[in-house]
C-alpha positions as CSV (number, residue, x, y, z in Angstrom):
1,V,0.0,0.0,0.0
2,Y,1.4,3.4,-1.0
3,K,1.4,6.2,1.5
4,R,1.9,9.9,0.8
5,Q,5.0,11.1,2.4
6,D,8.0,13.4,2.0
7,Y,10.5,12.4,-0.7
8,P,14.0,12.9,0.7
9,K,15.6,10.6,-1.9
10,D,13.7,11.9,-4.9
11,I,14.3,15.2,-6.6
12,L,10.6,15.5,-7.6
13,D,7.5,14.5,-5.7
14,P,6.5,11.1,-7.3
15,T,2.9,11.3,-6.1
16,P,1.4,12.7,-9.3
17,Y,3.0,9.9,-11.4
18,I,1.9,7.0,-9.3
19,V,-0.9,4.9,-10.8
20,W,-3.3,3.6,-8.1
21,P,-4.4,0.1,-9.1
22,E,-7.7,0.2,-7.3
23,T,-9.1,2.9,-9.5
24,G,-6.7,3.4,-12.4
25,L,-6.5,7.1,-11.5
26,R,-3.4,9.0,-10.5
27,K,-3.3,10.0,-6.9
28,S,-4.7,13.5,-6.8
29,L,-3.0,16.4,-5.1
30,A,-5.1,17.4,-2.1
31,E,-6.9,20.7,-1.8
32,P,-5.0,23.5,-0.1
33,N,-4.5,23.1,3.6
34,W,-7.9,24.2,4.9
35,A,-10.2,23.2,7.7
36,P,-13.7,24.3,8.4
37,G,-13.6,26.8,11.2
38,K,-13.3,29.8,8.9
39,C,-16.0,30.2,6.3
40,L,-14.3,31.1,3.0
41,I,-15.5,34.0,0.9
42,G,-16.6,32.4,-2.4
43,V,-18.4,33.0,-5.6
44,H,-20.2,30.6,-8.0
45,G,-18.4,30.8,-11.4
46,R,-20.0,31.3,-14.8
47,V,-23.5,29.9,-14.8
48,D,-23.6,28.4,-18.3
49,G,-20.1,27.4,-19.1
50,P,-16.3,27.6,-18.4
51,L,-14.7,30.8,-17.1
52,T,-13.7,33.5,-19.5
53,E,-10.7,35.8,-19.3
54,K,-12.9,38.5,-18.0
55,D,-14.2,36.1,-15.3
56,L,-10.7,35.3,-14.2
57,E,-9.8,39.0,-13.9
58,A,-12.9,39.5,-11.7
59,I,-12.0,36.5,-9.5
60,F,-8.6,37.9,-8.6
61,A,-9.9,41.5,-8.3
62,A,-12.6,40.4,-5.8
63,R,-9.9,38.5,-3.7
64,V,-12.3,35.6,-3.2
65,E,-11.0,32.6,-1.3
66,A,-13.2,29.9,-3.0
67,I,-14.6,29.4,-6.5
68,K,-17.2,26.9,-7.7
69,V,-16.7,25.9,-11.3
70,N,-18.6,24.1,-14.0
71,Q,-17.6,20.4,-14.5
72,K,-16.4,21.3,-18.0
73,E,-13.9,23.8,-16.7
74,S,-10.5,23.3,-18.4
75,S,-7.5,21.9,-16.4
76,R,-5.5,24.8,-17.9
77,T,-7.7,27.4,-16.2
78,I,-7.6,25.5,-12.9
79,Q,-3.8,25.4,-13.1
80,H,-3.8,29.1,-13.9
81,M,-5.9,29.9,-10.8
82,R,-3.7,27.7,-8.6
83,A,-0.6,29.5,-9.9
84,R,-2.1,32.9,-9.1
85,Q,-3.6,32.0,-5.8
86,A,-2.3,28.8,-4.3
87,N,-4.7,28.6,-1.4
88,L,-7.9,29.1,-3.5
89,L,-10.4,26.4,-2.7
90,I,-11.9,25.1,-6.0
91,A,-15.0,23.1,-6.0
92,A,-17.0,21.7,-9.0
93,R,-20.6,21.0,-9.6
94,L,-21.6,17.8,-11.4
95,G,-24.7,17.9,-13.5
96,L,-26.6,16.7,-16.5
97,D,-29.7,17.7,-18.4
98,F,-32.6,16.4,-16.3
99,A,-35.4,18.3,-18.1
100,G,-36.3,15.5,-20.4
101,E,-36.6,11.7,-20.0
102,Q,-35.6,9.8,-16.8
103,V,-31.9,9.8,-16.1
104,T,-30.6,6.7,-14.2
105,P,-27.6,6.9,-11.8
106,E,-25.7,4.7,-14.2
107,E,-26.3,7.2,-17.1
108,F,-25.2,10.1,-14.9
109,L,-22.0,8.3,-13.9
110,H,-21.2,7.5,-17.5
111,S,-21.7,11.1,-18.4
112,V,-19.6,12.7,-15.6
113,S,-16.8,10.1,-15.1
114,D,-14.3,11.6,-17.6
115,D,-14.8,15.1,-16.0
116,V,-14.4,13.7,-12.5
117,R,-11.1,12.0,-13.5
118,R,-9.8,15.1,-15.2
119,L,-10.8,17.5,-12.4
120,S,-9.5,15.2,-9.7
121,Q,-6.1,15.0,-11.4
122,A,-6.1,18.8,-11.6
123,G,-6.4,18.8,-7.8
124,I,-10.2,19.3,-7.2
125,Q,-11.5,17.3,-4.3
126,F,-14.9,18.9,-3.5
127,F,-17.8,18.1,-5.8
128,E,-21.5,19.1,-5.5
129,V,-23.6,16.3,-7.0
130,L,-26.4,18.1,-9.0
131,A,-28.3,21.2,-7.8
132,N,-32.0,21.9,-7.0
133,P,-33.2,18.2,-7.3
134,N,-36.6,19.4,-6.0
135,L,-37.2,21.3,-9.3
136,Q,-38.9,19.7,-12.2
137,T,-36.2,21.0,-14.6
138,E,-33.6,19.3,-12.4
139,G,-35.2,15.8,-12.2
140,W,-38.2,16.1,-9.8
141,Q,-41.2,14.2,-11.1
142,R,-39.1,12.9,-13.9
143,S,-36.1,11.0,-12.6
144,W,-37.5,10.8,-9.0
145,R,-40.9,11.6,-7.6
146,N,-39.9,12.7,-4.1
147,G,-37.0,13.0,-1.7
148,E,-37.1,9.3,-0.8
149,E,-36.7,8.3,-4.4
150,F,-34.0,10.9,-4.9
151,A,-32.1,9.5,-1.9
152,R,-32.0,6.1,-3.6
153,W,-30.8,7.7,-6.8
154,F,-28.2,9.8,-5.0
155,L,-26.8,6.9,-3.0
156,A,-26.4,4.8,-6.1
157,A,-24.5,7.6,-7.8
158,L,-22.5,8.3,-4.7
159,K,-21.3,4.7,-4.6
160,G,-20.1,4.9,-8.1
161,L,-18.4,8.3,-7.6
162,R,-16.5,7.0,-4.5
163,E,-15.3,3.9,-6.5
164,L,-14.1,6.3,-9.2
165,Y,-12.4,8.8,-6.8
166,P,-12.0,7.5,-3.3
167,A,-10.4,10.7,-2.0
168,G,-13.2,12.9,-3.4
169,K,-15.6,14.8,-1.1
170,F,-19.1,14.5,-2.6
171,G,-21.8,16.9,-1.5
172,F,-25.6,16.5,-1.2
173,P,-27.0,19.2,-3.5
174,G,-28.5,22.5,-2.4
175,L,-32.3,22.6,-2.8
176,A,-34.4,25.3,-4.4
177,P,-35.9,27.1,-1.3
178,G,-39.6,27.3,-0.9
179,G,-42.8,25.4,-0.7
180,F,-44.7,23.1,-3.2
181,V,-45.5,24.6,-6.6
182,S,-47.4,22.2,-8.8
183,G,-45.5,21.4,-12.0
184,W,-42.4,23.3,-10.8
185,R,-41.0,22.7,-7.3
186,G,-41.3,20.1,-4.5
187,D,-41.4,21.5,-1.0
188,A,-37.8,22.0,0.1
189,D,-38.2,21.1,3.7
190,L,-40.3,17.9,3.0
191,F,-37.9,16.9,0.2
192,L,-34.9,17.2,2.6
193,A,-36.7,15.2,5.3
194,E,-37.5,12.4,2.8
195,A,-33.9,12.4,1.5
196,E,-32.3,12.4,5.0
197,E,-30.5,9.1,4.6
198,A,-28.7,10.4,1.5
199,A,-27.8,13.7,3.2
200,E,-26.4,11.7,6.2
201,Q,-24.1,9.6,3.9
202,A,-22.9,12.5,1.8
203,D,-19.5,14.0,2.7
204,W,-21.0,17.4,3.1
205,L,-24.2,19.3,2.5
206,G,-24.9,22.1,0.0
207,V,-27.4,24.8,1.0
208,H,-29.0,27.5,-1.1
209,C,-29.9,30.8,0.6
210,Y,-31.8,33.6,-1.2
211,W,-33.3,36.8,-0.1
212,T,-34.8,40.1,-1.4
213,D,-33.9,42.7,1.3
214,S,-31.8,43.1,4.4
215,R,-34.6,41.8,6.6
216,S,-35.0,38.5,4.7
217,M,-31.2,38.2,4.7
218,H,-31.5,37.5,8.4
219,S,-34.5,35.2,8.1
220,H,-34.5,31.4,8.5
221,Q,-36.4,31.2,5.3
222,G,-33.8,33.4,3.5
223,G,-30.2,34.1,4.2
224,M,-30.1,32.1,7.4
225,A,-31.7,28.9,5.9
226,F,-28.4,27.0,6.6
227,Q,-29.3,27.1,10.3
228,K,-32.1,24.6,9.7
229,Y,-29.6,22.3,8.2
230,R,-27.3,22.8,11.2
231,Q,-30.1,21.8,13.5
232,R,-31.0,18.7,11.5
233,F,-27.4,17.6,10.7
234,P,-25.3,19.0,13.6
235,Q,-22.1,17.1,12.7
236,K,-22.1,17.7,8.9
237,L,-19.9,20.1,7.0
238,L,-22.1,22.7,5.3
239,M,-21.3,24.7,2.1
240,I,-23.6,27.5,1.0
241,T,-23.3,26.6,-2.6
242,E,-25.6,29.5,-3.8
243,F,-26.6,32.7,-2.1
244,A,-27.9,36.0,-3.5
245,N,-30.3,38.9,-3.2
246,V,-32.5,38.2,-6.2
247,A,-34.4,41.4,-6.3
248,A,-33.9,43.1,-9.7
249,E,-34.6,46.6,-8.3
250,V,-31.8,46.4,-5.7
251,S,-28.6,48.2,-6.9
252,P,-25.3,46.3,-7.3
253,G,-23.8,48.6,-4.6
254,E,-26.5,47.7,-2.1
255,K,-26.2,44.0,-2.9
256,A,-22.4,44.2,-2.4
257,S,-23.0,45.8,1.0
258,Q,-25.3,43.0,2.0
259,Y,-22.9,40.3,0.7
260,L,-20.1,41.7,2.7
261,S,-22.3,41.7,5.8
262,Y,-23.3,38.1,5.0
263,Y,-19.7,37.0,4.5
264,R,-18.7,38.7,7.8
265,A,-21.6,37.0,9.7
266,L,-20.7,33.6,8.3
267,R,-16.9,33.9,8.9
268,T,-17.0,32.1,12.3
269,Q,-20.1,30.1,11.9
270,P,-19.3,26.6,13.2
271,G,-19.2,23.9,10.5
272,V,-19.8,26.3,7.5
273,G,-16.9,25.8,5.1
274,A,-17.5,28.3,2.4
275,A,-20.2,30.6,0.9
276,F,-20.5,30.9,-2.8
277,A,-22.4,34.0,-4.1
278,F,-24.5,33.3,-7.1
279,A,-23.1,34.2,-9.6
280,L,-20.0,35.7,-11.2
281,S,-21.4,35.9,-14.7
282,A,-23.7,34.2,-17.3
283,H,-23.9,34.1,-21.0
284,Q,-27.6,35.1,-20.8
285,A,-30.3,35.7,-18.3
286,H,-29.5,36.0,-14.6
287,E,-29.2,39.8,-15.0
288,S,-30.5,40.4,-11.5
289,V,-27.8,38.4,-9.7
290,V,-24.6,38.4,-11.8
291,W,-21.6,40.3,-10.4
292,I,-20.3,41.4,-13.8
293,R,-22.7,43.6,-15.8
294,D,-21.9,45.6,-18.9
295,G,-22.2,49.3,-18.4
296,A,-22.7,49.0,-14.6
297,P,-20.5,49.0,-11.5
298,S,-19.4,45.5,-10.6
299,I,-20.1,43.8,-7.3
300,T,-16.5,42.5,-7.8
301,D,-15.2,46.0,-7.2
302,W,-16.9,46.4,-3.8
303,V,-16.0,42.9,-2.6
304,G,-12.4,43.3,-3.7
305,A,-12.1,46.6,-1.8
306,R,-13.3,45.1,1.5
307,D,-11.3,45.4,4.7
308,S,-10.0,42.2,6.2
309,F,-12.3,40.3,8.5
């Protein structure tokens, strides 16, 4: 059995070149030395594709400590971010088109396996498995009818992912907040209760927190929704994989002010590893939440100018 260790008799670290027979994958370099106890300031990357040069400029200008990328993000871009900021936590979201016919765990694994291999070899360890599974466009009422069926689906996919990448940290996906809406959304609280077994077995839990004003930012139904997860799963690592003020009429400056207050409040929250604002940019739509807007001051500028906290 190989063990990672110092290499006093080797000029170079041999770890990246070792082939591990149990999976056929090279041993991945671990994420930067980081332990939950300090919630990292993060941002969700480009919504509908890999990061652009403009996105990369914004990431470094904002001085974020964590970035969540698309599963198709290039290894070259990941290496570039690592070179610029060695301690940047990079997580990836795994997904597939669930808006049509039923998708089985086996089909999902077949679709994402190459990307998991490539991203793990680039040093990514944290993966969010899907997003918003209580939305019809993301599989609800199509690939699973409720949280219980999703739990079975998730656990089958999780087994395959762990066989593919034993060192990976695979997260239960954030849910779309809110109650039941026929033909659109399953009740988030009920879905989570039904899927509790899957959440317990995941390596960490994703949470989505949205609000429209400073008051709802402090609400358990809004920005503080993660506290319900903490009560239900007191020992699990939480990642706020999406958060935003979604009100279109609120200015970027006011949103940036709220985000800085939110990051500050989360900084020492026990068991919250990172908070990813949604979202850095998008090819289309999402105008009310993206940080980078043509012809408007960027949320990036205000976040980047923050004092240390």
